N, C-alpha and C positions, 0 to 999 in steps of 0.2 A: 229232484231229490231225493229219499224217500225216508217219510219218519222212525225213527228208532222207539219199540214198542218201548212204553211209558207205563205197563204192568208191574207185581214188583215181584220180590223173589217168594214161589209156595211156602207155603209152612208148615207142609209134612214133614220134608224130609228134616224141618229141624224140630221138630218135635219129637220125633221118632229116631233123631239119632240120643236126644237126648232121655225121654225114657230107656231103650236100652239099654243102655247106659250107667240107667238110673239100675237098672233091676241089679247088671252085674255087682255095680259098690253096695247096692242094696245087701246083696245075698252074701260079698262077702262081710259085711259088716255082723250082719248075722252071723254068720263065722268065727267071728272075731273072740265071743266068746267058745266054739268050740276046742277052738286047736288052741284058747291059749289054757282050756281047761280051768280045774278048779284055783291054779296057780295062780291064777291073774292076774300073772307078770303076760305085757303087747308081745303083739308077735313080731315075730323076729323082720323085719327091715324090705323083704324081699315080701312079704304078706300086706305091709303096707300099703306097697309101690303099686300094687296086683289092685288093689283098693284106689286109688286117691292116681290114678295117672302118672307115681316118680320113677323116674330112676334111679339104678341104686349108687348110690351114696357112700363113705362114712359110715359103718356101723357109729349108733350116738349107745351112751348108758341104755339100757332097757327100763323105764318107770315099772319105778315100786311099786302097787294097786293093794288094797287087800282081795283078801281072798273070797271067792266063792265055796259055798257049802252044798254040800251034798241035796241037804234040801232043795235047795233056788235049783242047780243044778236042775235038777232035776221035772223042778216046772219050770221050769226052759225048757227044757225034751218033752213034756205034755205041751206044752203049745209051739210047739217047729210043728210037732207031731199035726194037731188039730193045726192049722196054719193050709200044712202041707195040704192036705184031706181037704182044703175048700170052705172051712172049720170057723170062719173069720171070725163072726160073735161069741162064737163061745168061748176061744183063744182071748176074744180080748178082755171077753168076760171074767174068765179066768187074774188075770193077769191085772184087772182095775181091784179085784178084793183084798190083794196082797202089797202092791206099789207101794200103800202108803206106810208100810206096818214102820216103827223103827225102831226091830230088833235090824234092820238089814246095814251094812254097809253100802258106804259110796260105788265100790263097783258092781256090788251087789243090783241096788236102784238102775244104776247105772244101764247093767247087762239085762231091767225088766221094763226099763222107756225105748229099746230101743228095740224089742222085740215085739214092743205095742207100737211100735212106732214099721214098722215091716210087714204086719196085722193091720192095719189102718191100711197105711199106703196097700198090698193086695187087692181089696178093696176099694179102691181109688176114692176114698175116705183123705185127701190129699192136707186139708187142712192140720186134723188132729193126728194125722203121722208126723205133723210140720210139729203141733206143742212137741210131742214127746219126745223127737229126737233133738227137734232143743232142753228138754231136761239133759238130757244126755250130755251136748257139750257142756253145759251148766255143773256138772260135773268134777268137766277140764279135770286136774290135777286126780281126780278119783278115780278113770274111768284108766283101760289100757293107751298106749297113746295111739295104737291101728284105731281103735275104737273113735277114738276123738276126731283122728282124721279125716277118717271115712263117712264120720259121719256130721261135720262142719263139709264136708263137699255131698251127703245128699237132702244137708236143709239147704243150699244154694240152689241146687238142681229140682228141688220140688219147689222153694220160690219161685220158680223158673216158672214153673207149670200153671201156676193158679194167678204166673201174672204182678206177686210183689218185686217184682224187680231192685229192686233200691237192697230189700232183704236179699236178691241171688248174687248183685255186687257185695254187701258185706259179707258173707257169709265164703263167698268164691275168694276171697281177700282174705279172711281173717285162716284159709286153709294155705295160700300161699303162703304165707309168712312165716304159717311151721312145716312146712309139709319140705323134707329132701330132696331138697335141686327137682322142682315140677318140672314136669313134659308141656307139650303144648297143649293138650289137654283146651285146661285151664283157661289158660290164653283161649282160647277157640270159642268156649263157653262165656268167655266175656263179651266178647266182641257178640255173640248171637245176646247176648241181652244190651248193650247200647244199640243193637241195633233197630229190638223192640223197644226201648226207648228214644228211637228215632237219635242217638246221638251218634251221627258216622262217626266223628271227628275222630270219636275215643275207640270209636267197633274198630276200625281200620286200622288203631295202633295196635289192636289185642292181636283183632288175624294175621297184618303184616308176622309182630310177634312169634305168632303160632305156630303158622308159615316157616321163617325162618330155624324156628328148634327145631320142626319136624325136619330140615332140611338137613341140618347141622350134625344131624342125628340116623342120617343116612336113612329114618321113614319114610312114606309112600303117602303125598301129600297129596289130599283128597281131594276129589270133584268140588264137594259140595265148601269148597271151603274159598275155594279162588272166584266161582260164582258169585257169592256174596258178596267178593271182596271190588267181580267185577257191577253189580249193583250199588256200595257202597263210593267206587271211585264215581261211578255215573251219575247218584244225586249228586257229590264234592264236585260236576264239573271236572274233575279233572282229565280229561283227554285223553291226554296219553298212556296214562295208568288204566283207563278202562279199556283202551285199543290192543295194548298190553296183555289183559286178562283175557280178554275175548280170543285172543293169538294161543294165548295157554289154552281158550276153550276148546279153539278148532284144532289143536297141535294132535293134543293127549286124550283129548273126550268128543272127535266129530259127532253131533249135530246140529240135524236138520235150523232149529231152531237157537243157537248157536253162529255158524253163520248168518242164519237174519239177522241174525243183532250187528255180528260186526260191520254188514255193509247200510244195517240203517245209521251205526254211530261214523260210521264214514259217510252218508248224506249227510248227517247233521249236522257235522263239519265242512261239509262245502269238497270233499275231499271225493266230486266223482269219479273218478274216473279209479284213485282205490276200491270205490262202492264196487262200480262196474266185473273187473279184474275179480272183485271178492265173490262177487255173481256169476260169472263166469268158472270161477273155479267152486261154485256149493253145485251146483250146474254140471260140470262135467263129474264128479265125486257123487254122483245120482243121490242131492241132496234138497233137491225144491222138493218138496210134497201137498205147499196149498196152490190155491188156485192165487192168491196173491204174490205165490215165491216166483210163475212165469209172468206172468204181468209187468209186476214189478221187472224183472230183468230182461224180455219186452221192451218194455217204456224205455229200461236205463239206454239201449239199443239202439232204438230211435234216436232217446236225444242225442247219442255218441256218430246220428249218422248212417247205424250199418241195419238198413233195415228187411234187406236177406235173414238173417239171424236171430230178426224180431221177428219173422213171419214163419221161419220156422216154431221158435220157443213154443211160441202162441198156437202150429201146429200142434205139437207134441204133446200141450196140457192138454188143448180142446180134444183134439183122441183116447187120449186116455181119463176125458172124462174128470180127468179134477178141473178143468175150469170148466163153469156152466155157459152154454152155448145162450148167449142171449143179442141181443141188443149193441148192448156197449161192447162188447166181447171180441163180433164178430161183427163190427166197424170195426177197432184197433186190425185186429187182425186182414180188413179188405184192405184195409189203409199202408198196417204193412206189405202185399204186398202189389199195390200199387204205385210203391214209392220202391219201389225195388224193381219195378216193370215189369214186372206178370200179372199182364193187365188181364188177359182171358180167366185164370185164374180171380183174381180179385172183381170181378161183377159179379161168379158165381159165387164169391159170403154175402158182394154185397147183396146182389137178387135174394140172400135168406134173409142176410137181418134186416133191411125194407119189408120186407112180407110178417114182420111180426112186431115191427113201430109204429109204435099211435100218429108221429107229425109223420115230413113229406122231407124231413132236414137228407135221407140219405136217396131215395129216391132221386132228386137233386143233385148228389155225386153222381147217381146212378148215370142221372141223361147226359154229363158230361163225360163222361168214358162211356155211352155209345157213340156219343157226339166225337168221336176221340179215333173209335175204333170202327167207325164209317155202321156203326146200326141204327139207322137216320127216323126207324119206326121203331121203334121198340126205346129212340131217347123221344123221341114224341110223351110216347105209353110214360114214358116214366118222368118228365114232365109235367104233363095232368096229371098224375099220383103224389104228385110233390105240391101241387098247385089245390087241389082234391084234401089231403090233408094237411097245407099250412104247416105255420109252425117256422115257419121260413126268414132268414135274416134279411136276407132281400129277395125280396119276390120278384122284381124287376128281373134280378141277373138269372132268373131261370126263364122266365118268359124270352129273355132275347137268348139264352140257344133254347127253347121250342123254337123259334121265329128261327135261327141257324138250320137246326134239323130239314124244317116244315121247307122250309129253303132248298135244301141237299137236294128233298124230291117230289122239287118243279112243284111246288103246292103254293106258288109266286100271292095268290090275294091273302091263302091261312096265314102267312106268310108274312105277309106285311102286320095282317090284322094281330095277327100276337106281338110284334115289336111295335107300333099304336097303345098296346095297355102295359109295355116293355117302358115309354117311354110315360103314361099316364102315373103308373107305379112312382114312376122314380121324381115327377115331379112333387107327387104330393108324399117322398121323403124328401127330397131336397136331395139326389142323388144328383150329382150333377154327372160322373163318369158315363152314367146309365145316361141321362139323359143324350148324352152325345154319341154314346154308343149308337144308340136304338133310331136314334134320326138319325144317323147315316150311313145304317138301311135301309128306312124307309123310302127316303133320297134314291138310293141305291137300286132298289128294284123297284118305284118304279120309270129310273130311266132306264130297266130290261123292261121293264114294260109297254114302254114307249117302244124299245128298239126291238123288242121282234115284231110287234104292228107295223114295223115299217120295214123292217124283211118280210116278212107276207105280205104286206101290201108292196114292195117291188117283186117279189117273189109272180103272184095273182098278176102282174102285170107283162 
C-alpha cells in the first residue's frame, strides 16, 4: 500500500488569485468617482457587478448622494495622476491634507478616503489601506452604492492578505447581504478564508456553493477550486469525495501529481487493485516523472505477482536516469528479473549491486543464483564475499550454499569443512533446520569419501 502525500496545497495560487481580483476591484472602485462624475450618483448596476462579481439583476433605484465639487474632483484627479506615476507618498500627503476638512460632504470624503486607500494599497501598506477603506464603508448611504459594495469586497480581500480572517468573513458577508445576485466568487473566497482558519467544514460548504453557482451559470469551473475541495475532503476523511475530486483533476487537468495522489488515496483505503490500475494508466499516459513514481509502480506489480512488468518499469526508470542506480534500486530490479525467470540478466544486475553494497546480503543472493546456474566457482567466490562482508541474517545458510558448490567442484574436503562451519553456526543460533541439513551433508560426504576409497582399492586389485 502506498501512502498519500500529506502535504497541503501551495499558497501561491490562492494569494495570487486574491491579489489579481483585488487589483481589478480596486481599479473599478477608483473609477466610481470618475464614472459617476460630479453628480455623485451611483454607477449603473452593470458597473457594480463588474466590480464585485455580481450577475445581472433587476435594476434598483439609484441612490441619491451629495454631489462632488469641481475643486474636490480636481484634487482627486491630481492624486490619481501621482499614483499612476508611482509617486504614492506625494499623493497620500496631498489627500491627508484635505480629508478632514469640514466643508466636504460625505460623498466627497468617501471619494478622498477611497483614493487614499488605493494609494496605500499601491505601495503595499495594506493596514493603512484597510483603515481608509473602512472610512469609506462607514459612509454607507453617503457614497454611491457601487463604491460601497466594491469597498466592502476590497476590505474583505485586504483583510485576507494581512491574515485578519474574521474581518475577511465579516466584510464579505456584509457585501453578500447588499449585493445584487452575487455570483460564485464570494463563496470561493469565503472557502479560502475558512481554509486558512482550518475550519474545513465551512470551507467545504462555501467552495461547493461557489462551484454549484458557476455550473448553473455555465461558467468554467477552475482547477484551483477542485484542488482545494480535494484537499478539504482529504482532511475531513471523506474518501468518496476525495476520489471523486481526484478523478475530476485527472480527467480535466491531467498532471502527474494528480495521478499519484489518486493512486495514493486508493492505497490508503486499501483498494490495491484500483491503485495498481491507476498507476498503470498514469504510466501509459507518460505521467511518471519521479523516481518514486517508477519504484512504486514496480512495487505494486511485484505485489500483484507480475514481476516481468515490474522489471520493465524498473529498467525504464533506470535507463531514463530518473531512478538513481544504488544498492536498493538495483537489488529491486534484480529481484524482479529473478522472479520473472530472467536469471542471466538478474545475475548481472546483482553483480553490479553487490559491488557497491556495504554488506554481504547481495553476495548471498548471488551465491544462490550461481548455484542454480551451475556456476560453482563464482558461487564459492560470492559466498566467501558474503561471509567476509557480514551483515547476514543466517551465516549458516551461506556456509551451506558454499559447501554445495564446493562439493559440485569435487572439492570434498573443503565442502565438508564448510558444512562443519554451517553446523557450528547453526548450533550457536539454535537453527535446527540447518543443523539437520549440514549434518546430513557431512555424513553424505564422509560416506562418499569412503565409497571412493573402496572403489579405488578394488580398482588397484
